[in-house]
FITI-727668 format. One line per 3 residues: number of its first residue (from 1); their letters; for each residue x, y, z of N, C-alpha, C. Coordinates in nm, 4 decimals, padded with zeros to 6 digits, always signed. Atoms other than C-alpha are relative to their C-alpha. Example, Ala and Ser with C-alpha at 12.3 -4.5 7.8 and 13.67 -1.06 7.14 Angstrom:
2
1> as> +00.0890,-00.1190,+00.0000,+01.2300,-00.4500,+00.7800,+00.0900,+00.1200,+00.0000 | -00.0820,-00.1190,-00.0060,+01.3670,-00.1060,+00.7140,-00.0770,+00.1090,+00.0730
END
This chain:
168
1> mki> -00.0543,-00.1307,-00.0149,-00.1475,-01.0894,-00.4592,+00.1523,-00.0114,+00.0082 | -00.1432,-00.0052,-00.0043,+00.2209,-01.0046,-00.5065,+00.0433,+00.0801,+00.1212 | -00.0398,-00.0615,-00.1257,+00.3653,-00.9302,-00.1625,+00.1552,+00.0003,+00.0053
4> lis> -00.1473,-00.0135,-00.0177,+00.7192,-00.8001,-00.1035,+00.0284,+00.0261,+00.1467 | -00.0342,-00.0103,-00.1421,+00.8706,-00.8430,+00.2407,+00.1395,+00.0613,+00.0132 | -00.1287,-00.0652,-00.0279,+01.1486,-00.6199,+00.3707,+00.0171,+00.0010,+00.1507
7> atd> -00.0337,+00.0060,-00.1413,+01.3066,-00.6795,+00.7088,+00.1498,-00.0130,+00.0212 | -00.1401,+00.0121,-00.0278,+01.6446,-00.6513,+00.8703,+00.0244,-00.1077,+00.1051 | -00.0170,+00.0940,-00.1093,+01.6366,-00.8359,+01.2005,-00.1363,-00.0754,+00.0196
10> vkt> +00.1281,+00.0644,+00.0037,+01.3533,-01.0805,+01.1350,-00.0141,-00.0927,+00.1192 | +00.0319,+00.0831,-00.1153,+01.1976,-01.2401,+01.4430,-00.0722,-00.1257,-00.0441 | +00.0636,+00.1260,+00.0333,+01.0733,-01.5982,+01.4401,-00.1517,+00.0174,-00.0173
13> sfn> +00.1442,-00.0178,+00.0105,+00.7173,-01.4836,+01.4963,-00.0382,+00.0742,-00.1290 | +00.0294,-00.0669,+00.1289,+00.7312,-01.2496,+01.1948,+00.0131,-00.0993,-00.1169 | -00.0150,+00.1044,+00.1040,+00.8623,-01.5391,+00.9841,-00.1205,-00.0902,-00.0105
16> egv> +00.1237,+00.0785,-00.0037,+00.5564,-01.7393,+01.0900,-00.1090,+00.0683,-00.0743 | +00.0997,-00.0778,+00.0748,+00.3368,-01.4635,+00.9547,+00.0270,-00.0031,-00.1493 | -00.0345,+00.0048,+00.1455,+00.5259,-01.4612,+00.6224,-00.0344,-00.1397,-00.0579
19> eyl> +00.0358,+00.1352,+00.0451,+00.4879,-01.8394,+00.5939,-00.1500,-00.0194,-00.0139 | +00.1462,+00.0050,+00.0094,+00.1182,-01.7995,+00.6607,-00.0498,+00.0646,-00.1274 | +00.0403,-00.0677,+00.1254,+00.0887,-01.5527,+00.3696,+00.0247,-00.0897,-00.1176
22> kkl> -00.0325,+00.0947,+00.1075,+00.2549,-01.8116,+00.1449,-00.1041,-00.1090,-00.0074 | +00.0982,+00.1070,-00.0053,+00.0103,-02.0801,+00.2601,-00.1359,+00.0463,-00.0539 | +00.1266,-00.0547,+00.0509,-00.2784,-01.8473,+00.1698,+00.0049,+00.0124,-00.1538
25> ghn> -00.0078,-00.0034,+00.1452,-00.1478,-01.8559,-00.1871,+00.0569,+00.1301,-00.0596 | -00.0603,-00.1225,+00.0484,+00.0161,-01.5129,-00.2094,+00.1411,-00.0271,-00.0585 | -00.1315,+00.0049,+00.0576,+00.3228,-01.4653,-00.4244,+00.0907,+00.0877,+00.0882
28> vni> -00.0779,-00.0761,-00.0996,+00.5781,-01.3602,-00.1583,+00.1486,-00.0019,-00.0421 | -00.1451,-00.0195,+00.0227,+00.9312,-01.2267,-00.2341,+00.0535,+00.0731,+00.1188 | -00.0637,-00.0608,-00.1168,+01.1776,-01.1208,+00.0299,+00.1248,+00.0810,-00.0462
31> idk> -00.1192,-00.0801,+00.0245,+01.4291,-00.8357,+00.0074,+00.0954,-00.0248,+00.1140 | -00.0919,+00.0322,-00.1066,+01.7350,-00.9365,+00.1992,+00.1158,+00.1007,+00.0107 | -00.1049,-00.0994,-00.0073,+01.9867,-00.6634,+00.1153,-00.0212,+00.1039,-00.1101
34> lse> +00.0106,-00.1085,+00.1000,+02.0314,-00.3432,-00.0898,+00.0486,-00.0561,-00.1330 | -00.0326,+00.0535,+00.1263,+02.0298,-00.4422,-00.4534,-00.0727,+00.0743,-00.1107 | +00.0688,-00.0633,+00.1137,+01.9449,-00.3054,-00.7991,-00.1302,-00.0696,-00.0337
37> knd> +00.1217,+00.0728,+00.0304,+01.6815,-00.5770,-00.8360,-00.1148,+00.0398,+00.0871 | +00.1057,-00.0419,-00.0917,+01.4875,-00.4325,-00.5437,-00.0943,+00.0979,-00.0635 | +00.0839,-00.0992,+00.0671,+01.3584,-00.1481,-00.7589,-00.1033,-00.0725,-00.0861
40> kli> +00.0942,+00.0761,+00.0825,+01.2048,-00.4010,-01.0014,-00.1012,-00.0772,+00.0896 | +00.0878,+00.0692,-00.0926,+01.0638,-00.6030,-00.7100,-00.1081,+00.0923,+00.0536 | +00.0988,-00.1000,-00.0548,+00.8986,-00.2908,-00.5705,-00.1003,+00.0372,-00.1088
43> kdc> +00.0895,-00.0329,+00.1127,+00.7542,-00.1970,-00.9132,-00.1016,-00.1105,-00.0257 | +00.0835,+00.1194,+00.0337,+00.6174,-00.5527,-00.9608,-00.0937,-00.0430,+00.1108 | +00.0808,+00.0469,-00.1095,+00.4622,-00.5978,-00.6180,-00.1331,+00.0781,+00.0097
46> dvl> +00.1259,-00.0708,-00.0341,+00.1089,-00.5063,-00.5038,+00.0128,+00.0683,+00.1348 | -00.0079,-00.0479,-00.1386,+00.2005,-00.4595,-00.1378,+00.1429,-00.0196,+00.0496 | -00.1279,+00.0099,-00.0690,+00.5242,-00.3952,+00.0514,-00.0278,-00.0136,+00.1487
49> ite> +00.0112,+00.0156,-00.1471,+00.5269,-00.5335,+00.4073,+00.1434,+00.0105,+00.0553 | -00.1348,-00.0210,-00.0547,+00.8238,-00.4067,+00.6023,-00.0058,-00.0085,+00.1557 | -00.0078,+00.0158,-00.1418,+00.9187,-00.5078,+00.9539,+00.1056,+00.1001,+00.0467
52> isa> -00.0901,-00.1166,-00.0341,+01.0720,-00.1900,+01.1048,+00.0460,+00.0060,+00.1419 | -00.0486,-00.0007,-00.1368,+01.1642,-00.2967,+01.4548,+00.1454,+00.0503,+00.0068 | -00.1404,-00.0477,+00.0080,+01.5258,-00.2297,+01.3504,+00.0080,+00.0902,-00.1245
55> lny> +00.0135,-00.0871,+00.1170,+01.4409,+00.0467,+01.1010,+00.1378,+00.0557,-00.0430 | -00.1279,-00.0527,+00.0492,+01.7361,+00.1480,+00.8773,-00.0251,+00.0824,-00.1296 | +00.0130,-00.0842,+00.1189,+01.8054,+00.3724,+00.5780,-00.0514,-00.0757,-00.1191
58> rqg> +00.0428,+00.0801,+00.1118,+01.7500,+00.0889,+00.3298,-00.1502,-00.0157,+00.0019 | +00.1412,+00.0168,-00.0085,+01.4017,+00.0267,+00.4575,-00.0739,+00.1349,-00.0246 | +00.0605,-00.1319,+00.0251,+01.3257,+00.3995,+00.4591,-00.0040,+00.0294,-00.1467
61> fei> -00.0016,-00.0196,+00.1470,+01.4307,+00.4140,+00.0932,-00.1034,-00.0882,-00.0654 | +00.0972,+00.0870,+00.0597,+01.2185,+00.1097,+00.0104,-00.1440,+00.0483,+00.0265 | +00.1346,-00.0549,-00.0277,+00.9114,+00.2582,+00.1825,-00.0278,+00.1195,-00.0898
64> ara> +00.0213,-00.1211,+00.0846,+00.9583,+00.5897,+00.0009,-00.0155,-00.0411,-00.1467 | +00.0070,+00.0478,+00.1371,+01.0144,+00.4076,-00.3285,-00.1369,-00.0617,-00.0285 | +00.1294,+00.0658,+00.0196,+00.7018,+00.1939,-00.2852,-00.1141,+00.1027,-00.0004
67> lde> +00.1007,-00.1048,-00.0046,+00.4913,+00.4959,-00.1921,+00.0015,+00.0850,-00.1263 | -00.0112,-00.0721,+00.1242,+00.6253,+00.6788,-00.4960,-00.0604,-00.0795,-00.1162 | +00.0587,+00.0848,+00.1023,+00.5115,+00.3831,-00.7096,-00.1456,-00.0249,+00.0247
70> kkv> +00.1417,+00.0122,-00.0336,+00.1628,+00.4153,-00.5517,-00.0330,-00.1410,+00.0508 | +00.0204,+00.1335,-00.0527,+00.2004,+00.0777,-00.3755,-00.0534,+00.0164,+00.1447 | +00.0411,+00.0038,-00.1381,+00.0311,-00.0083,-00.0475,+00.1181,-00.0504,+00.0821
73> via> -00.1102,+00.0385,-00.0877,+00.2871,-00.0267,+00.2345,-00.0556,-00.0305,+00.1403 | +00.0399,+00.0360,-00.1383,+00.2303,-00.2076,+00.5670,+00.1300,-00.0032,+00.0777 | -00.1151,-00.0040,-00.0878,+00.4906,-00.1143,+00.8249,-00.0378,-00.0654,+00.1315
76> med> +00.0280,+00.0735,-00.1243,+00.5014,-00.3531,+01.1208,+00.1168,+00.0106,+00.0947 | -00.1015,+00.0010,-00.0964,+00.6902,-00.3328,+01.4418,-00.0432,-00.0673,+00.1294 | +00.0252,+00.0562,-00.1302,+00.7155,-00.5041,+01.7783,-00.0754,+00.1017,+00.0819
79> dal> +00.0829,-00.0944,-00.0766,+00.4554,-00.3530,+02.0081,+00.0688,+00.0681,+00.1153 | -00.0753,-00.0695,-00.1061,+00.7237,-00.2503,+02.2576,+00.0776,+00.1157,-00.0544 | -00.0784,-00.1042,+00.0632,+00.8843,-00.0103,+02.0108,-00.0869,+00.1159,-00.0496
82> nnf> +00.0727,-00.1119,+00.0520,+00.7902,+00.3262,+01.8565,+00.0739,+00.0675,-00.1148 | -00.0636,-00.0558,+00.1196,+00.9485,+00.3695,+01.5124,-00.0958,+00.0697,-00.0925 | +00.0985,-00.0593,+00.0857,+00.6255,+00.4818,+01.3543,+00.0120,+00.1508,-00.0134
85> kdl> -00.0133,-00.1452,+00.0018,+00.6985,+00.8405,+01.4417,+00.0967,+00.0467,-00.1057 | -00.0968,-00.0304,+00.1017,+00.9811,+00.8307,+01.1840,-00.0525,-00.0169,-00.1417 | +00.0535,+00.0283,+00.1310,+00.7522,+00.7368,+00.8969,-00.0830,+00.1163,-00.0519
88> pkn> +00.0838,-00.1063,+00.0606,+00.5781,+00.9751,+00.6527,-00.1498,-00.0293,+00.0189 | +00.1468,+00.0183,-00.0027,+00.2032,+01.0317,+00.6725,-00.0456,-00.0195,-00.1455 | +00.0439,+00.0274,+00.1312,+00.0421,+00.8751,+00.3698,-00.1192,-00.0982,+00.0059
91> ksl> +00.1157,+00.0835,-00.0093,-00.2954,+00.7158,+00.2959,+00.0271,-00.1445,-00.0479 | -00.0369,+00.1314,+00.0455,-00.1215,+00.4193,+00.1325,+00.0920,-00.0707,+00.0970 | -00.0868,+00.0612,-00.1014,+00.0893,+00.3487,+00.4452,-00.0817,-00.0345,+00.1235
94> atk> +00.0681,+00.0447,-00.1255,-00.0594,+00.1402,+00.7265,+00.1082,-00.0436,+00.0987 | -00.0937,+00.0404,-00.1048,+00.1233,+00.0931,+01.0541,-00.0716,-00.0958,+00.0941 | +00.0571,+00.1046,-00.0820,+00.0677,-00.2151,+01.2631,+00.0992,-00.0439,+00.1058
97> kyn> -00.0797,+00.0530,-00.1106,+00.1992,-00.3275,+01.6015,-00.0317,-00.1494,+00.0149 | +00.0215,+00.1436,-00.0172,+00.2436,-00.6970,+01.6685,+00.0884,-00.0527,+00.1174 | -00.0847,+00.0680,-00.0984,+00.3818,-00.9370,+01.9294,+00.0118,-00.1480,-00.0411
100> ntn> -00.0209,+00.1360,+00.0364,+00.4826,-01.3019,+01.9320,-00.1302,-00.0837,-00.0160 | +00.1232,+00.0836,+00.0008,+00.1276,-01.4261,+01.9804,-00.1002,+00.0428,-00.1057 | +00.1049,-00.0451,+00.0901,-00.0689,-01.2134,+01.7316,+00.0478,+00.0351,-00.1427
103> vvs> -00.0536,-00.0437,+00.1309,+00.1549,-01.1646,+01.4232,-00.0841,-00.0519,-00.1176 | +00.0750,+00.0550,+00.1104,-00.0489,-01.3941,+01.2011,-00.1319,+00.0737,-00.0163 | +00.1281,-00.0675,+00.0108,-00.3811,-01.2303,+01.2804,+00.0171,+00.1471,-00.0415
106> ile> -00.0256,-00.1418,+00.0387,-00.2321,-00.8804,+01.2459,+00.0290,+00.0047,-00.1494 | -00.0327,+00.0062,+00.1443,-00.0839,-00.9709,+00.9019,-00.1258,-00.0262,-00.0809 | +00.1222,+00.0323,+00.0683,-00.4153,-01.1204,+00.7981,-00.0945,+00.1179,-00.0159
109> kai> +00.0820,-00.1191,+00.0031,-00.6070,-00.8053,+00.8895,+00.0621,+00.1053,-00.0905 | -00.0693,-00.1015,+00.0763,-00.3419,-00.5853,+00.7285,-00.0159,-00.0291,-00.1513 | +00.0186,+00.0391,+00.1446,-00.3639,-00.7816,+00.3957,-00.1424,+00.0284,-00.0457
112> kea> +00.1383,-00.0303,+00.0367,-00.7435,-00.7462,+00.3928,-00.0141,+00.1505,-00.0159 | +00.0016,-00.1442,+00.0103,-00.7004,-00.3721,+00.4519,+00.0708,+00.0464,-00.1283 | -00.0755,-00.0358,+00.1176,-00.4427,-00.3524,+00.1748,-00.0780,-00.0305,-00.1264
115> erk> +00.0785,+00.0361,+00.1181,-00.6720,-00.5339,-00.0702,-00.1046,+00.1067,-00.0327 | +00.1012,-00.1041,+00.0181,-00.9331,-00.2608,-00.0161,+00.0650,+00.1291,-00.0584 | -00.0687,-00.1217,+00.0451,-00.6728,+00.0079,-00.0981,+00.0577,-00.0145,-00.1406
118> lds> -00.0629,+00.0195,+00.1301,-00.5386,-00.1476,-00.4182,-00.0888,+00.0606,-00.1102 | +00.0713,-00.0590,+00.1140,-00.6325,+00.0343,-00.7365,-00.0492,-00.1169,-00.0926 | +00.0472,+00.0927,+00.1023,-00.8365,-00.1474,-00.9994,-00.0188,+00.0759,-00.1277
121> kfi> +00.0103,-00.0569,+00.1325,-00.8564,-00.0878,-01.3689,-00.1475,+00.0015,-00.0368 | +00.1396,-00.0180,+00.0365,-01.1868,+00.0436,-01.5055,-00.0066,+00.0666,-00.1380 | +00.0128,-00.0574,+00.1300,-01.2664,+00.1072,-01.8717,-00.1278,+00.0816,-00.0031
124> lii> +00.1166,-00.0906,+00.0038,-01.4998,+00.3994,-01.9291,-00.0139,+00.0558,-00.1390 | +00.0276,-00.0595,+00.1286,-01.6568,+00.4981,-02.2579,-00.0727,+00.1332,+00.0269 | +00.0535,-00.1319,-00.0289,-01.7281,+00.8718,-02.2583,-00.0416,+00.0694,-00.1308
127> spe> +00.0448,-00.0739,+00.1149,-01.9016,+01.1139,-02.4887,+00.1122,+00.0993,-00.0442 | -00.0948,-00.0993,+00.0457,-01.7030,+01.3566,-02.7030,+00.0043,+00.1286,+00.0838 | +00.0066,-00.1182,-00.0820,-01.8207,+01.6429,-02.4830,+00.0806,-00.0200,+00.1298
130> idr> -00.0722,+00.0293,-00.1231,-01.6815,+01.4805,-02.1681,+00.1497,-00.0091,-00.0325 | -00.1397,+00.0122,+00.0381,-01.3581,+01.3992,-02.3530,+00.0611,+00.1390,-00.0234 | -00.0450,-00.1332,+00.0199,-01.3244,+01.7645,-02.4610,+00.0253,+00.0693,+00.1348
133> yle> -00.0179,-00.0626,-00.1293,-01.3721,+01.8783,-02.1062,+00.1204,-00.0562,+00.0694 | -00.1125,+00.0605,-00.0660,-01.1211,+01.6285,-01.9703,+00.1330,+00.0432,-00.0650 | -00.1221,-00.0490,+00.0698,-00.8681,+01.7338,-02.2381,+00.0324,+00.1416,+00.0477
136> wag> -00.0183,-00.1398,-00.0407,-00.9184,+02.1023,-02.1493,+00.0431,+00.0027,+00.1480 | -00.0322,-00.0012,-00.1437,-00.9117,+02.0365,-01.7717,+00.1392,-00.0573,+00.0270 | -00.1326,+00.0615,-00.0153,-00.6049,+01.8153,-01.8028,+00.1123,+00.0973,-00.0378
139> qtk> -00.1029,-00.1006,+00.0413,-00.4116,+02.0857,-01.9882,+00.0008,+00.1192,+00.0933 | +00.0088,-00.1156,-00.0864,-00.5397,+02.3711,-01.7709,+00.0526,-00.0275,+00.1409 | -00.0346,+00.0340,-00.1373,-00.4909,+02.1960,-01.4376,+00.1297,-00.0854,+00.0086
142> rmh> -00.1233,+00.0859,+00.0076,-00.1866,+01.9910,-01.5546,-00.0178,-00.1309,+00.0789 | +00.0300,+00.1285,-00.0583,-00.3422,+01.6631,-01.4515,-00.0388,-00.0998,-00.1068 | +00.0506,+00.0985,+00.0935,-00.4131,+01.3351,-01.6200,-00.1537,-00.0085,+00.0063
145> kaq> +00.1457,+00.0129,+00.0066,-00.7721,+01.2746,-01.7288,-00.0490,-00.0934,+00.1105 | +00.0453,+00.0957,-00.0993,-00.7965,+00.9754,-01.4990,+00.0022,+00.0584,+00.1399 | -00.0050,-00.0617,-00.1301,-00.6950,+01.1803,-01.1994,-00.1181,+00.1004,+00.0186
148> ivr> +00.1145,-00.0901,-00.0050,-00.9638,+01.4382,-01.2778,-00.1279,-00.0794,+00.0300 | +00.1169,+00.0848,-00.0263,-01.2232,+01.1595,-01.2915,+00.0034,-00.0552,+00.1440 | -00.0135,+00.0547,-00.1418,-01.0909,+01.0018,-00.9633,-00.0348,+00.1078,+00.1001
151> nav> +00.0299,-00.1102,-00.0919,-01.1084,+01.3420,-00.7907,-00.1471,+00.0255,+00.0068 | +00.1431,-00.0250,+00.0036,-01.4651,+01.3936,-00.9035,-00.0799,-00.1081,+00.0706 | +00.0720,+00.1085,-00.0654,-01.5729,+01.0511,-00.7885,+00.0241,+00.0042,+00.1514
154> eqm> -00.0300,-00.0105,-00.1430,-01.3948,+01.0950,-00.4511,-00.0837,+00.1127,+00.0653 | +00.0829,-00.1095,-00.0514,-01.5819,+01.4282,-00.4033,-00.1460,-00.0482,+00.0159 | +00.1327,+00.0541,-00.0124,-01.9089,+01.2505,-00.4754,-00.0151,-00.0970,+00.1155
157> ikk> -00.0017,+00.0942,-00.1094,-01.8226,+00.9787,-00.2254,-00.0143,+00.0774,+00.1323 | +00.0055,-00.0783,-00.1234,-01.7651,+01.2369,+00.0479,-00.1360,+00.0629,+00.0222 | +00.1269,-00.0755,-00.0123,-02.0931,+01.4150,-00.0257,-00.1228,-00.0956,+00.0065
160> dke> +00.1105,+00.0980,+00.0087,-02.3093,+01.0981,-00.0662,-00.0315,-00.0579,+00.1394 | +00.0375,+00.0441,-00.1363,-02.4749,+01.0582,+00.2785,-00.0469,-00.1416,+00.0033 | +00.0546,+00.1371,+00.0044,-02.6501,+00.7390,+00.1758,+00.1145,-00.1022,-00.0031
163> yqd> -00.1158,+00.0887,+00.0053,-02.3170,+00.5761,+00.0860,+00.0777,+00.0023,+00.1251 | -00.0716,-00.0130,-00.1262,-02.1513,+00.7066,+00.3998,-00.0689,-00.0819,+00.1090 | +00.0798,+00.0807,-00.0929,-02.4305,+00.5455,+00.6053,+00.0261,-00.1533,-00.0293
166> yig> -00.0167,+00.1375,+00.0409,-02.3821,+00.2224,+00.4065,+00.1334,-00.0565,+00.0464 | -00.1332,+00.0508,-00.0400,-02.0081,+00.1964,+00.4802,+00.0218,+00.0131,+00.1487 | +00.0026,-00.0036,-00.1441,-02.0813,+00.2825,+00.8388,+00.1002,+00.0807,+00.0693
END
């Protein structure tokens, strides 16, 4: 997984967590300052992990940019602070508290959660009738065909009691 790390005042314990991600085999890049290359790094990553104990405008921009690119964002802060109130509500944004003793386990759980949120590509062969409907609905509702299909499947997931029982 391509992981991008953004932090201003990085604590030793957080660095231990980042090193652990590298040992697991993840491709980890670190943003160290405001730069034009950061936009490309955000576009190319799967997950942005940002340490926001010293939250600043640059990190706010990076979080917003990553969410705009439909990336999963994990915002982490020292458990003695409360910067989460300054973050937007978004299903792709996970907030995690950590301390010196549990940063590795928190990062590990957060990465597993992020993996479940990542989109996957799926090729679907459809009949001409379904294609006509999707073309019409896309133009009428001003949505991409894929979004119409995703919405329909999400509605089915919510209504499927058997599946809801399965996921617990």
